[in-house]
C-alpha positions as CSV (number, residue, x, y, z in Angstrom):
1,X,180.3,8.0,-25.4
2,X,178.9,11.0,-27.5
3,X,175.6,12.4,-26.5
4,X,172.5,11.4,-28.5
5,X,170.7,13.9,-30.6
6,X,168.2,15.6,-28.5
7,X,165.5,15.3,-31.2
8,X,166.1,11.6,-31.2
9,X,165.9,11.4,-27.4
10,X,162.4,13.0,-27.4
11,X,161.3,11.2,-30.5
12,X,160.3,14.3,-32.5
13,X,161.3,15.8,-35.8
14,X,163.6,18.9,-36.1
15,X,160.6,21.0,-37.3
16,X,158.4,20.0,-34.3
17,X,156.6,22.8,-32.6
18,X,156.7,23.8,-28.9
19,X,153.6,21.8,-28.1
20,X,154.8,18.5,-29.7
21,X,158.2,18.8,-27.9
22,X,156.5,19.3,-24.6
23,X,154.1,16.5,-25.2
24,X,156.8,14.2,-26.2
25,X,158.8,15.1,-23.0
26,X,155.7,14.4,-20.8
27,X,155.5,11.0,-22.2
28,X,158.9,10.1,-21.7
29,X,159.1,11.6,-18.2
30,X,156.0,9.7,-17.0
31,X,157.5,6.5,-18.4
32,X,160.9,6.7,-16.9
33,X,160.3,8.9,-13.8
34,X,162.5,7.4,-10.8
35,X,159.4,7.3,-8.5
36,X,157.8,4.8,-11.0
37,X,161.0,2.8,-11.6
38,X,162.6,2.2,-8.2
39,X,166.1,0.9,-8.5
40,X,166.1,0.9,-12.3
41,X,169.4,2.7,-13.1
42,X,168.7,2.5,-16.9
43,X,165.3,4.2,-16.4
44,X,166.9,6.9,-14.4
45,X,169.4,7.5,-17.0
46,X,166.7,7.8,-19.7
47,X,164.9,10.2,-17.4
48,X,167.9,12.4,-17.0
49,X,168.6,12.3,-20.8
50,X,165.1,13.4,-21.6
51,X,165.1,16.2,-19.0
52,X,168.4,17.5,-20.5
53,X,166.9,17.3,-24.0
54,X,163.9,19.2,-23.0
55,X,165.8,21.9,-21.2
56,X,167.4,22.7,-24.5
57,X,164.6,22.1,-27.0
58,X,162.0,23.6,-24.6
59,X,163.8,27.0,-24.7
60,X,163.7,28.7,-28.0
61,X,167.1,30.5,-27.6
62,X,168.9,27.3,-26.7
63,X,167.2,25.4,-29.4
64,X,168.4,27.9,-32.0
65,X,172.0,27.5,-30.8
66,X,171.7,23.7,-30.8
67,X,170.2,23.6,-34.4
68,X,173.2,25.7,-35.5
69,X,176.1,24.3,-33.6
70,X,175.0,21.1,-32.1
71,X,175.9,20.1,-28.5
72,X,178.9,22.4,-28.6
73,X,176.5,25.4,-28.8
74,X,174.8,24.4,-25.6
75,X,177.6,23.0,-23.6
76,X,176.5,22.7,-19.9
77,X,172.9,23.5,-20.7
78,X,170.5,21.0,-19.1
79,X,173.2,19.4,-17.0
80,X,172.4,19.3,-13.3
81,X,174.7,21.8,-11.6
82,X,176.0,23.1,-14.9
83,X,176.0,26.7,-16.1
84,X,172.8,26.2,-18.3
85,X,170.9,24.2,-15.7
86,X,167.5,25.6,-15.3
87,X,165.7,24.5,-12.1
88,X,162.3,25.6,-13.6
89,X,162.5,22.8,-16.2
90,X,161.9,20.3,-13.3
91,X,159.4,22.4,-11.6
92,X,157.4,22.2,-14.8
93,X,157.8,18.5,-14.6
94,X,156.1,18.5,-11.2
95,X,153.0,19.9,-13.0
96,X,153.2,16.9,-15.3
97,X,153.4,14.3,-12.5
98,X,151.0,16.0,-10.1
99,X,148.2,13.4,-10.6
100,X,150.6,10.5,-10.0
101,X,152.8,11.7,-7.1
102,X,150.7,14.4,-5.2
103,X,152.8,17.4,-6.0
104,X,152.6,20.1,-8.5
105,X,150.8,23.2,-9.5
106,X,147.6,21.9,-8.0
107,X,148.9,22.7,-4.6
108,X,149.5,26.3,-5.4
109,X,145.8,26.7,-6.4
110,X,144.6,25.6,-2.9
111,X,144.1,29.1,-1.6
112,X,142.1,30.1,-4.6
113,X,138.4,29.7,-5.2
114,X,137.3,26.1,-4.9
115,X,133.9,24.6,-5.9
116,X,131.7,23.2,-3.0
117,X,131.1,19.5,-2.6
118,X,128.1,17.9,-4.2
119,X,125.4,16.4,-1.8
120,X,123.2,13.4,-2.0
121,X,119.7,13.0,-0.4
122,X,117.7,9.8,-0.6
123,X,113.9,10.6,-0.8
124,X,111.2,8.0,-0.5
125,X,107.9,8.7,-2.1
126,X,104.7,6.8,-2.7
127,X,103.6,5.1,-6.0
128,X,100.8,7.7,-6.2
129,X,103.3,10.6,-6.0
130,X,105.5,9.1,-8.6
131,X,102.3,8.9,-10.8
132,X,101.1,12.4,-10.3
133,X,104.2,14.3,-9.5
134,X,104.6,16.2,-6.3
135,X,106.6,19.0,-4.7
136,X,108.0,18.2,-1.3
137,X,110.3,20.0,1.2
138,X,113.4,18.5,2.4
139,X,115.9,19.4,5.1
140,X,119.6,19.1,4.4
141,X,122.6,19.8,6.4
142,X,125.2,21.6,4.4
143,X,128.2,23.9,4.8
144,X,127.6,27.5,4.0
145,X,129.6,30.8,3.9
146,X,130.1,32.2,7.4
147,X,128.0,35.4,7.6
148,X,130.1,36.7,10.6
149,X,133.3,37.0,8.6
150,X,131.8,37.1,5.1
151,X,133.3,33.6,4.5
152,X,136.9,35.0,4.8
153,X,137.6,33.1,8.0
154,X,139.1,36.2,9.5
155,X,137.6,37.8,12.7
156,X,135.8,41.1,11.8
157,X,138.1,44.0,11.7
158,X,141.0,41.8,10.6
159,X,142.0,40.1,7.4
160,X,144.1,37.3,6.1
161,X,147.8,37.8,5.4
162,X,150.1,36.4,2.7
163,X,152.1,33.4,3.9
164,X,155.8,34.7,4.4
165,X,157.2,31.2,4.0
166,X,155.9,30.5,0.5
167,X,155.2,34.1,-0.7
168,X,151.4,33.2,-1.2
169,X,152.2,30.5,-3.7
170,X,150.9,27.8,-1.3
171,X,154.0,25.5,-2.0
172,X,157.6,25.4,-1.4
173,X,160.3,24.0,-3.7
174,X,163.4,22.1,-2.8
175,X,166.0,20.3,-4.8
176,X,166.1,16.6,-4.5
177,X,169.1,15.3,-6.5
178,X,168.6,16.7,-10.0
179,X,164.8,17.3,-9.4
180,X,163.2,20.5,-7.9
181,X,160.2,19.2,-6.1
182,X,157.2,21.3,-5.1
183,X,155.4,20.4,-1.8
184,X,152.4,22.1,-0.1
185,X,153.6,24.8,2.4
186,X,153.6,23.5,5.9
187,X,153.0,26.9,7.5
188,X,149.8,27.8,5.6
189,X,148.8,24.3,4.6
190,X,148.9,25.1,0.9
191,X,146.4,27.9,1.1
192,X,148.9,30.6,0.5
193,X,147.8,32.8,3.4
194,X,147.4,32.7,7.2
195,X,144.7,34.1,9.5
196,X,146.2,35.8,12.4
197,X,142.8,36.4,14.2
198,X,140.4,33.6,13.2
199,X,136.7,34.2,13.2
200,X,135.2,32.8,16.4
201,X,132.0,31.7,14.6
202,X,133.5,29.4,11.9
203,X,137.1,29.0,13.7
204,X,138.8,30.4,10.7
205,X,137.3,28.0,8.0
206,X,135.0,30.5,6.5
207,X,132.1,28.1,6.5
208,X,129.5,26.8,9.0
209,X,127.2,23.8,9.0
210,X,123.5,24.8,8.7
211,X,120.2,22.9,8.1
212,X,118.7,24.2,4.8
213,X,115.1,23.7,3.7
214,X,114.8,22.9,0.0
215,X,111.7,22.2,-2.1
216,X,112.1,19.3,-4.5
217,X,109.9,19.2,-7.6
218,X,109.4,15.6,-8.6
219,X,108.1,15.1,-12.1
220,X,105.2,12.7,-12.9
221,X,106.4,9.3,-14.1
222,X,109.6,9.4,-12.1
223,X,111.0,5.8,-11.4
224,X,112.7,4.1,-8.6
225,X,116.5,4.9,-8.5
226,X,116.2,8.0,-10.8
227,X,117.9,11.1,-9.4
228,X,117.2,14.8,-9.6
229,X,120.0,17.4,-9.8
230,X,119.5,20.5,-8.1
231,X,122.1,23.0,-9.4
232,X,123.8,25.1,-6.7
233,X,122.1,23.4,-3.8
234,X,125.3,21.6,-2.6
235,X,127.8,23.0,-0.1
236,X,129.0,26.5,-0.7
237,X,132.5,26.8,-2.2
238,X,135.6,28.1,-0.4
239,X,137.2,31.5,-1.2
240,X,134.4,32.6,-3.4
241,X,134.1,29.4,-5.4
242,X,130.8,28.3,-6.8
243,X,128.5,25.9,-4.7
244,X,128.2,22.3,-5.5
245,X,125.1,20.5,-6.6
246,X,122.4,18.5,-4.6
247,X,121.5,15.1,-6.1
248,X,118.2,13.7,-4.9
249,X,117.8,10.0,-5.4
250,X,114.2,8.8,-5.6
251,X,113.0,5.7,-4.0
252,X,109.4,4.6,-4.9
253,X,107.5,2.5,-2.5
254,X,106.0,-0.7,-4.3
255,X,102.3,-0.6,-5.0
256,X,100.1,-3.4,-3.8
257,X,98.2,-3.8,-7.1
258,X,100.4,-2.3,-9.8
259,X,103.6,-3.6,-11.2
260,X,105.7,-1.2,-13.3
261,X,107.7,-2.1,-16.5
262,X,109.1,1.0,-18.0
263,X,106.1,3.3,-18.6
264,X,103.6,0.3,-18.6
265,X,101.6,-0.9,-15.7
266,X,100.4,-4.4,-15.0
267,X,97.6,-5.5,-12.6
268,X,95.9,-8.8,-12.0
269,X,92.1,-9.2,-11.6
270,X,90.3,-12.2,-10.3
271,X,87.3,-12.9,-12.5
272,X,84.4,-15.2,-11.7
273,X,84.3,-18.4,-13.7
274,X,81.0,-17.6,-15.3
275,X,82.3,-14.3,-16.6
276,X,85.3,-16.0,-18.1
277,X,83.1,-18.5,-19.7
278,X,80.2,-16.3,-20.9
279,X,81.8,-13.0,-21.2
280,X,81.0,-9.9,-19.4
281,X,82.0,-6.4,-18.5
282,X,83.1,-4.8,-15.1
283,X,85.1,-1.8,-13.7
284,X,88.5,-1.7,-12.1
285,X,90.3,1.1,-10.5
286,X,93.3,2.1,-12.6
287,X,95.9,4.6,-11.4
288,X,94.2,7.5,-13.2
289,X,90.6,6.4,-12.4
290,X,88.2,3.5,-13.2
291,X,88.4,1.7,-16.5
292,X,85.8,-0.6,-18.1
293,X,87.2,-4.3,-18.7
294,X,85.4,-6.2,-21.4
295,X,85.8,-9.9,-21.1
296,X,85.3,-12.0,-24.2
297,X,83.4,-15.3,-23.9
298,X,85.8,-18.1,-23.3
299,X,88.7,-16.0,-22.3
300,X,91.6,-18.1,-21.0
301,X,93.5,-17.6,-17.8
302,X,96.2,-15.1,-18.2
303,X,94.5,-13.0,-20.9
304,X,95.7,-9.4,-21.0
305,X,93.2,-6.6,-21.6
306,X,95.2,-3.5,-22.5
307,X,94.4,0.2,-22.3
308,X,96.8,2.5,-24.2
309,X,97.7,5.9,-22.5
310,X,96.3,4.6,-19.0
311,X,99.7,3.6,-17.7
312,X,102.6,5.6,-16.1
313,X,103.2,9.1,-17.4
314,X,106.5,9.4,-19.3
315,X,108.9,11.3,-17.1
316,X,110.0,13.4,-20.1
317,X,106.4,14.4,-20.8
318,X,106.0,12.2,-24.0
319,X,102.6,10.7,-23.4
320,X,102.0,7.6,-21.1
321,X,102.4,4.0,-21.1
322,X,99.7,1.2,-21.3
323,X,97.7,-0.3,-18.4
324,X,97.5,-4.1,-18.8
325,X,94.9,-6.0,-16.9
326,X,95.6,-9.7,-16.5
327,X,92.5,-12.0,-16.0
328,X,92.6,-15.0,-13.7
329,X,89.9,-17.2,-12.5
330,X,88.6,-16.4,-9.1
331,X,88.1,-19.8,-7.3
332,X,86.0,-19.4,-4.2
333,X,87.3,-21.1,-1.0
334,X,83.9,-21.4,0.4
335,X,80.6,-22.2,-1.4
336,X,77.0,-23.0,-0.4
337,X,75.4,-26.4,-0.8
338,X,73.4,-25.1,-3.8
339,X,76.5,-23.8,-5.4
340,X,78.3,-27.2,-4.9
341,X,75.3,-29.1,-6.4
342,X,75.5,-26.9,-9.6
343,X,79.2,-27.3,-9.9
344,X,79.0,-31.0,-9.6
345,X,76.2,-30.9,-12.3
346,X,78.6,-28.8,-14.5
347,X,81.2,-31.4,-14.0
348,X,79.1,-34.2,-15.3
349,X,78.2,-32.3,-18.4
350,X,81.9,-31.3,-19.0
351,X,84.1,-34.4,-18.7
352,X,87.8,-33.6,-18.1
353,X,89.0,-35.2,-21.3
354,X,86.6,-33.1,-23.4
355,X,87.0,-29.7,-21.8
356,X,89.4,-28.3,-24.3
357,X,87.4,-29.7,-27.3
358,X,84.0,-28.5,-26.0
359,X,82.1,-26.0,-28.1
360,X,81.7,-22.6,-26.5
361,X,78.3,-22.2,-28.0
362,X,76.6,-24.8,-25.8
363,X,73.0,-26.4,-26.3
364,X,69.7,-24.7,-25.5
365,X,69.4,-26.9,-22.5
366,X,72.8,-25.4,-21.1
367,X,71.6,-21.8,-21.1
368,X,69.4,-21.8,-18.1
369,X,72.1,-23.6,-16.1
370,X,74.9,-21.1,-17.1
371,X,72.5,-18.3,-16.2
372,X,71.9,-19.7,-12.7
373,X,75.7,-20.2,-12.3
374,X,76.2,-16.6,-13.3
375,X,73.6,-15.3,-10.8
376,X,75.2,-17.4,-8.0
377,X,78.8,-16.3,-8.6
378,X,78.3,-12.9,-10.2
């Protein structure tokens, strides 16, 4: 059977650039790689065919000969064991599949600078602290660079040495069938170097665990579950890499009187019946200080009296929410004989079936009675 056209194999046009050819090869290789198609002979053949096509079209000199003379101009090129076989073609492929199969150029970078790990700290604060904002110190354990060896891992007076087995690359390559596979070097564990005399303080790791005191600035208006990012306060990086970040997750204790909804606050106030009926004015303690609540005569249970700008500050600094005061009737559990007598008298003048239809104005004879109820319950 005659060999297929290499451009058709990769699914690209004859004027495709180097990037398009490489991209097409990656897609084909990922689809038909033997590790993802165990026992599938057809997939293995397509994989080999794609690798052969890429070994030619991915090389500008071979591609020029192929464009001029066809397969005859690159006889043996790309065939495993052939004169034109290039093992580096398949070592490039290990980069492509590194995320799927755990090998590739990533292993070679293990010995280079690595960013430190991010850390999380859960911090509980009070409702008042979330309302006002606060600065608070926290103690966190984290890995930091060893001062004894300047984070090199080598004992003072000594230094790290390049691994002789991998030549400092951190990986070794070996041929597996028609593939050249890269694996982390077993001698240096993929770091590319060895430490003949490890530092006694950090035992050759270059990092030690320390308790670090950090001040957290909590903005006013922060809500439960929000997190603060403290750049560079995570664990120190390896081999001179940058530190990670610290994420402080805020947990706000519930308040006994205030319920939060976004930037709005709600509170419930029990109001004596005479005040709900006749109207009145009283003070309640809001989160930012006392506010005057004006109760209209004949207010229904559940009436909301709102105060704009008296709620929770916006965490981004854009004003504040509202404070909503919900009015409910305060029904006393214990009353005196005189109070009971007055309530019974009130019940006789306000039958249940006419309560909703009763005028709020009342008669002139009712006024002294309501005044007396107001004095007793107010």
